[in-house]
Residue, then its C-alpha position, 0 to 999 in steps of 0.5 A: m603333653a607339653s612337648l606335643r604343644k610345643l610340636f604343634g605350635p598355636l593355631s592362627e587365631g593364637a588358641e592352642w590345639i590341645a585344651t585342658v579340661p579341669r579334673i578331666g584331662y584333654r581334648f583336641a580342639g584345632p580345626v577337623l576336616v572330614h573326607n568321606d568318599e564312601p556312599e552313605t548306607p542305610a543303618s542296620d536293624e542292630a544300629t537302629d535298635l540301639a539308638r532307640k534303646p533308653s539312654l540317660a545322663v547324669l550331669p554334675f551336680t551344682n555345689l551352691s553352698g560356696d564350699p569348696e570341700l563340698e565339690f567332691f561331695a557334689d562329684g561323688i553324688a553323681e558318680d554314685i548315681i551313675t554306678a547305682l543306675s547302671r544296674f538297670r541293664w535295660f537302658f543306657v547309662l552314659a559314664r563319667n567321663s562323657s557327663f562330666i565335660y559339662k561340670g562348671r558350664p551354663i547347662n541347657v538340658k535340650q542341648v546337653a541332651r543332643e550333644l551327648g545323644v540321650r533322651y533323659v538327663i539327671e541333673g541336681s544341686v547340693r547346698k550344705s548348712v552347719k551340720r545337714v546337706r540337701i540334695s536337690a535331683q531332677l530327672v528331665d525327658a529331653g525329648g518331650g522337654n518336661q521335667i517327670l521328677a523332681n526329689r529333694h533329700d535332707f540328710d545329716l552331715v556325720d559319715i559322708l560316704s554313708v550320705q552319698d550311697e544312701i542319696a544314690e540309692q533313693v535317687a536310682g530307685a525313684t528314677e528307674p520307674e519314672v523311666l519305666k513308665s516314660e518308655s512305656k507311654l511310648a511305646a504304646t504310642l508307637r504300637r498305636g501308630g505301627n511302628m514298634n521294634a523289638w526294643d519297644l516291645v521290651r519296655q513296653g513288656i517291663w512296664y505290664l511286668h511290674q503291675v503285679t497282677q495275673a493279667t499284666r503279668l501275662r501280658a507281659r509275657e505275651l509282649l516279650r515273646e513277640a520282641c523274642h520272636l522279631d529279635p531272636d539276638l536281643a539278650e534283654g528280651h530273653a532276660w525279661l522273658a525268662q523273669v516273667s515266666a519265673g513269676v507266672v509260674g511262682y504266683g501260681w498262674s500258669d496253665n502248665p508250670a512245667a511248660d512255662a518253667r521250661e520256657g523260662m529256663n531257655a529264655a535264660l539261657m539264650a540271655t545268658d549266650g547274648f550277654l556273654 
């Protein structure tokens, strides 16, 4: 890196071409001029669906204690929350390298969400007393500009790794239903406006699936069938259809268990092909 800096030399205003990002690495800091002679083409349906898929960023947690050793603990919590949330396949979670560029910087959630291209942001803080630690976490809908979840967790600071795991599971477990609720409301609004795509149908279907009654499960199946018909290549649509079909049969809510089980199996196979 030193050789590259020497080769480039300084910019005219005295700044460096390559900037150091603490604890992350390096980034190119020089001016960029983009030449684009290609005519603009409309985004594909696939790109549009991808852009409308729910997305979330976990920002570095702020260390409010002034204890430098707690900095690693705060970073570890954010990283573990990212890992825990990544298990949910129906929304995107940005990788650590993308969100941690904001570490140590004043944060405007709306601006951060716009720069990262996400709708939801989790931010939080860590505060330590003698033998206890308090973690505060907020889930913000940057699109609407409102806070939709705020939790506070107090723990005895005995085993740091166990505490990190427990906090991550609690935050992730509380976050997923709130994102689902928010996305379902948005999907319902789009449906009334006649502007639904496959992803909108999937996220609304997921919401109905989590309401464990016969009527809501059957409604979820209708929405997920419609999503699969609208976009046969959307693996998540088939995956959730497989799950809801299994539930309809398992709870005894099927008029034709053999046919519904077969539909669920076929959907699972389609989902597997899509994820490979």
